[in-house]
Each structure stands twice: as structure tokens, then as C-alpha cells.
N, C-alpha and C positions, 0 to 999 in steps of 0.2 A: 249678350255681348256688350262688354263695357266700351267706353269711348276709346281707350288706349288700344285695345285689340282692333277695333274698327279702323282707327287711324293707321295702325301698322299694316293692315290688309290693303287699305287704299294706297298707301305709300309704295307697297310692294307692286301693286298693279301698275302704278304710274311709272315705276322704274323698269317695267317690262318694255324691251325695245320695240316689240311688235305693237304694243298699245301706243307707245310714243309715236311710232311712224303713222299709225292709223290716225292719231290725233293731229299730227302735222298735215296729213293729206286731207282729212275731213275738214279741218279748219280752213285750208286753202279752198276746198270746194265750197264751203259755206260763204266765204268772201266772194268767190266767183259767182255763186248763185245770186247774191244780192245785186251785183251789176247785171248779170244775165237776165234777172227778172225784169229790171227796168228796160233792158234791150228788147226782151220778148214782148213786153207791153207795147213799146214803140213800133216794133216790126209788125205786130198784129194789127195795129191801127193804121200804119202807113203803107204796108204791103198788101196787095190783093191776094185772093186765094190762088189765082193763077201764078203770081210770083212765088208763093209758097210751094206750088207744084213744081215749078222750074228748079227752085232751090233743092227740093227733095231729090230730083234726078241728078243734079250737079254734084251734090254732096254724097249721094249713093255711089256715083261713079268714082269719086275720089276715094271713098272708103274701100271699094273693091280693089282699086289700084294700090292703096296704101298697105293693104294686108300682105302684099308680097314683100314688103320691107321686113316682115317678121319671118325670116327663113331660119330662125334659130340662133341668130347672132347674139341676141340678148341672153337667151337661156344658156347658151354654151359658155359665154364669158362669166355669167353668174355662177355656174356650176364648176368651172374649170379649177384645176389644182393650181396653187400659187406659182409653182415652178414653170408652168407652161403659159401663164397668163400673158406676159409681155409679148411673146411671139404670136399668140392668138390675137391680141389687140392690134398689132401691126397688120396682120392679114385681114382682120375684120374691117379696118379703116379703108383699105383699098377696095375690098369687096363692096363696101357701102357705096363708094363713088361709082363703081360700075353698075351696081344694082339700081341705085336711085336715078342715075342718068337714063338708064333704059326705061324705067317706069315713067319718067317725064315724057319720053318719046311715045311710049305706049298709050298714055292718056291723051296725048295730042292726036294720035291716029284714031283712037277709038271714039273720039268725039263725033266723028262724021257718021258712022253707022248708028250710034245712039240717037243722033238727031233724026236720022231717017226712020228709025224704029218708032219714035214718038211723033214723027211728022212735024217737027218744030226746029227750024234752023237757029232759033235764038239760044239753043243749048251749046252750040259749037264753041264759041269764043269763051264763055265762062268756064267750061270744062278744061279747055286748053290752058287758060291763064292760071287756074287753081293748081294745075300740075307743076307750075313753077316752084312750088314749095319744095319739090324733090331735088331741085338744083342747089338748094341752100342747106338743107337738113344734114347731109353727111358730115359737115364740118364738126358737129358736136355730138354725133351719135355714140361713139365709143365712150366719151366722157360721161354721158348720161347713164350708160349701162354700168360703168364702173362705180358711179355714185350709188346706184341701186345695190350693187354687189357689196359695197361697204356699209350698207344700211344707213346712208346719209340722206334719208328721204325728205329731210327738212328742206334740202336744196330743190328737190323736185316740187315740193309744195310751194316754195317761193316762186319757182319758174311758172308753175301753173297759174298762180295768182296773178303775177304780173302780165304774162302773155295772154291768158284768156280774158283777164280784166281789160287789157288794152284792146283786144280784138272786139270785145262786146261794146266797149265805149265807141270805138270807131264805127261799128255797125249801126249803133244808135244815131250817131251824127249823120252818116251817109244815108240812112233811111229817111231822116227828117229832110235832107237835101233832095230827096226824090230819086235816088239812084236805083231803086228797085232791087233786082237780083244781085247787082253789084255791091249792095250794102252788106251782103253776106260773103261774097267771094273775095273782094279786095282786102279787107282787114286780115284775113288768114294769111295772105301773102306778105303783107306789110310787117306782121309781128314775128315772122319766122327768124329774121336776124337777131331779134331780142332773145328768142329761145336758144339760139346758138351761143350768144354772148354769155348768158348766165352760166351755162354748163362749162364753157371754156374758162370763165373767171373763177370757178369753184373747184376745178380739178386740174392737177398739174400734168396729167399725161398728154404727150404730144407725139405725133408720128415721127419715126426716125428711120433712116435707111431708104432703100429703093423700093420700087413696086414689089409687093409680095403676094403670092397666090398659092403657095404650097399647102396651106392649111384650109383652103376653101372647101375641099371635098370633105374634110373632117367636120367643119362647121355645118355644112349642109347635110352631111350624113346624120348628125345629131338632130338638126333642126327641121328636116323634111316633114316629120310627123307634127312638129309644132306648127309649121306653116300650113299643113293640111287642116289641122284643127282650127286655126285662125281664119283660114279661107272659108271653111264650112260655117263657122260662127258668123262671119260677115255676110255670107249668103243668106243664112237664116234671119239675120237682123234686117236685111234689106229686101228680101224676096217679096214680102207683102207690098212694099212700095212699088216694086216693078209690076206686080200684078194689078194693083189699083190704077196706076198710071196708064197701063196698056189696055185694060179692059173696062175701066169705069171712067177714065178721063183725068186730065191734069187738074181740073178744079176739085174733083173728089179727092185726088191725091193730096192737094193742098190742105183739105180739111183733115184727112187722116194723118198727114205729116205734122200738122199743128198739134193734134191730140197726142201723138207720140212724144213730141218735144216738150209740150207743156206738162204732160202727165208723167213721163218716164225720165225726164232730164235729170232731176235731182237724184232719183234712185240710181240711175246708171252712173252718175258721177261718184256716188259713194261706193258702188260696186267696183268701179275702176280703181278707186283708192285702195280698197281692200285687196284686190288682186295684185296691185303694185307692191304692197307690203308683204303679202303672204308667201310668195315664192322664195325670196331670199331668206325669210324667217324660217321656213321649213328646211331649206337647203343647209342652213347653219346647224341643223340638228341631226344630220344624216348619220352621225356616229352614235347616236343615242335614240334608238327607235321608241323606247318607252316615253322619253321626253317629247319626241315628235308627235306621238299619238296624243299625249295629254294636251299639247299646245294646239294641235289640229282641232280637237273637240272643243277646246276653249274658244278657238276662232269661230267655229260654227255658232256657238252661243252668242258671241259678240255680233255676228252677222245678223242673227235673228232679232237681237235686241235693237239693232239699228234700223233694219229694213222694214220689219213687220209693222211697228206703230206708224212709221212715216208713210208707208204705202196706204194703209187703212185710213189714216187721217186725210191724206190728200184726195183719195177717192171719195170719201164721205163729203168733204167740203166743196168738191168741184162745182156742183150746181149753184153755189153761192158766189164763189170767187171768179169764175170764168167770165160771166157777163159784166161784172164790175171792173175787173182788172184788164181783161183783153178786149172787151167790147161785145155787143149783142150779136154781131155777125157770126160769132163763133159758138153760139148756143147749140147749134146742131152737132157740134163736135163733142159735147159733154158726155153722152152715153159711152162713146168710144174711149174718151179720156178716162172715165171711171174704171172701165174694164182693164185698160192697159196699165193703170196704176197697180191693180191687184196682181197683174202678171209679173210685176217686178219682184215679188216675194221669193219665188223659187230660184230665180236666176243666179244670185251670188252663191247659193249652195252648190249648184252645178259647176260654177266657175272654180269654187274652192276644191272640188273633187279633181278638176282638170289640173290645177296647180299641184295637187298632191301627187298625181301620176307623173308629172314632170320631175318633181323633187325626188322621187324614188327611181328615176331613170327609165320609166315606162311610158313615154309619150305615144308609143305605138298603140297601146291599149286605148288611150284617150282618143286617138285618131280613129280607130275602128268604131268606138262608141259614137263619135260625132258623125260618121258616115251613116250609121243606122238612124240616129236621131234626125239628121237632115232629110233623109228619105221619107220618114214618117211625117215630119213637119211639112215638107213640100206637098205631099199627097193630101194632107189635111187642109192646107190652104186652098187648094183647088176645089175642095168641097165647100169650105167656109165662104168663099167669094160668091157663091150662088145666092147668099143672103146679104150682099152688098158689104159696106165697110163694117157694119155692126157684127155680121156673121164672121168676118175675118178677125175682128178683135176677140170675139169669144173663142175662136179656134186657137189663136195665139195663147190665150189664158189656159185653156184646157190642156193643150199639149205640154206646155211648160210645167203646169201643176202636177201632171202625172209622171212625166219622164225624168225631170231633173232631180226630184227627191229620191227616186228609185236609184238613179245612177250614183248619187252621193252616198247612199247607204252601201251599195255594192262596192264602190271604190274604197271606202274606208275599211270595209271588211277584208278586201283583197290586200290592201297595203299593210294592215296591222295584224291580221290573223293567219299569217303564213310564216314559215321559217325564214330567217334572214342569214 
């Protein structure tokens, strides 16, 4: 291959909108990770294992509540035909206000039984305060979705960089000031107005007319399976935290939570970036199944090229960088961290299969698959916890390594090897 041919191929790849979007989002995540690394180091040195345990419970509660924001609003607006888009946007705007306000109240109420479950009243106020994010977010949700629909993911990248970077820097400062668990909670609330402002500043859509609800059933009818899938994913992501905190103790949960965040944080950020770019990319090719198939398999290759070397490198180097960067008190978390790093490898392939099912209009299939996977995963965790946190980490790795590649292969064959 001569240089001119190579240069042409490289230029063609760089002109691919999906590659550009991945580049924007990955670049944003890289910038965020630099700041987050500094923050993680400071938090690891200034927060106790007990503080980390409390943070795990508070953030897990928030993630469970937040998943109910994804009732299909985003998927429906991205997939909608141009002539129905404006009407759907107006309905979606008011639906967001009703939904998010209800979620704030739900999180405030659920804080009390959670504190009772773990036997620690220090959880009540942080859980309630963090729910305040839901009272600000609806202002910019529709604009954020429309920017994704238009493939203007450089705005999302900018937003992530500024918002997450600001949040991490505030956490760093608050941790040094000795605020403990509040060093994690307060920054997330403070940066939400910035998240809203950036999306409002970069998209011209604004709500018009009176309160609208006639399309709510249509939005939820499309999105109920999407919601089901996201709820099951969130359950799987956080179930091991719940089990460790309940059966092994909050200190042990702090160790396990640290291992997950230090080991899986970078990989999950990249996976999230890929998912954000993949759905609108696939939806834009629904009229050409051959092109969609080609681009989907190219996406899988790109995922492998990004995730596999990163996960292997991070796992291999963990014994060296953990005591130096985070402090010797986290040495006992190294074996768990190494295993969890490897478990990142199959995750984006399973997520890509889920995005494919949504793009071809079959989120119901993805929902049924996730029910089966969640049942298997849950039963496996109850077995793995018998060997403490190390057994739980091995269980997470084994189940993901077997189930997710199998689903990816099946989903791609179902989507592309059937009559259209």
C-alpha cells in the first residue's frame, strides 16, 4: 500500500460521522479522566473506607432513580419522522417535568427505608439532596436529545468535559476541606445548571403552547421496553453493591466500590461514549440494511480496538500504580480491581447489540433478553458472595464473558439474516 492510498483511507475514516462522534466523545472522556484521576487520588487519601461505602449507597440509589428518566423519550425523538417531531418534542417537554418532579419526591421518600435497611441514618440527607438534580434537569432534556438526533455530539462532548470536569474539581476541593461524603454529593447538584445552560445555548428549540399530554402514551408505548432494559441494566450494575453492603458491611463495600471505580471508570466512560454515538448512527441507515450491517460490524471492530488493550493494560499494571497513586490502604482492593478491569471487555459488545435492537424497532427482544440475563446474573451473585468480594468479582467477570458475546452474535444474525 503506497502512502497516497493510505492517506486516502485515513481521510475517509476521519470523514465518517460515527468516527468523528466517537472522537469527540472519547476526547471529552480523556479530558474528564485526567481531572477525575486527580480527584480520585485525593478522595482515596482524604475519604475513609466508610465514606466510600456511604457514597456507594447514595450513588446507587440515585442511579436506580435516574433510570426511570429513560422511559423512551430519547429513543422516540431520535427515531421519530420529521413531520411528527415538533409535536412529540412539546409533549416530551411536559412529560419530563412531571416525571422528574415525581422522581425527586420518590428519592426523598425512599431515603428513609434505605437508611433503615443499612442501619445508618447518615444516608438520609445525602440521598435527598442529590435528588435535587431532578428539579433542574428537565429544562434542557429535549435540547440534549435533539442534538443527539442531529449527530451534533461535539456539543455533548463539550458539555461532558465542562460539567464533569467542574464536578470533579469541586469534589477535590471539598474533600481537602474535610466534607467527607458531601464532597461527592454537593458538586453534582451545583453543576447541573451548567449542564442545562450548555444545551439551551446550543439548540434553538423552545417549548411553545400550553401543557401537552396527548402523545405521552405513544412515547411510553415505544419506550416501555427501553425503560425495562435500562432498569435491568442498572439493577445488574448495582446489585453487587447492595449485596456487599448488606451482607459484608459498609467498609467492605467501600473497598469493593473503590475497586470498581478505579478499575472500571475509564472503560465505562468509553462504553458510554460509544453507545451515545451508535444509536443515531444506526438509525440514520434504516433505509439501507446492507450499509447498516457493514457499519455495525465496523463499530464492533472499533469497540474491540479501544476496549481490549485498555482493559488488559490497566489490569496488568494495577499492582504497581494502585499503592503509588491511591495509597497503601487500598492494596487489598487490587485483586478485585484487576478482575473487574477484565470484565469491561465484553460489556460494550452487549450494549452495541442492544442499540441495534432499538434501531431496528425491536426493543421488546432486548427487554426479554435482559430479563433472562438479569435472572442468571442475580442467582450467580448469590453464589459468588459466599467467597467474599473476590468471589463476587470473579462471578461478574465469568457471567459477562459468557453471556454478552453470545447475545451480540445472536442479535446481529437476527437483525441482518432475515427478510426486511
